[in-house]
N, C-alpha and C positions, 0 to 999 in steps of 0.2 A: 585573687582571680575574681572572686562570686562581683568585686563590684566591674567590673569590664562585662560579666551577662547582664548587671541590669543597668549599665549603662547603654549597652546594645540593645536592651526591650523598649529603654523609655527611648530613645532614637525612634526603633522599629515602629513604636504607637503611635511617636509622630508624624509620620512620611504615612503611616496610614492615616492618617485623623486629618488631616491636611488634603490629602488627594481624597479623602471622602465630600468632606464639606467643599472645596473645587469641582469637585462633579457636581454636588447637587445645585450647585449656585450659579454654572455655570449654561443654565436655561439655553441661551439663544443659541450657543454653540450645538445646542442638544437637537432643535428644532427640525435644525437641515435630516437629522436621521428620523424621524417622525415617519411610521406608513403615508402612503397616498391613500384619503379613504377614495372606496370603489364608489362607493355613491354619494351625490353632495343635498342636502337635504334641506 
């Protein structure tokens, strides 16, 4: 039964890490969520 929990943890870490990498590398998608500057300098 310990093997099942180990496999579950490994899969969970893989999903979290791949999600984090995808979030940090998708700058074009996140550019639309940037706040609009109040003053143009």
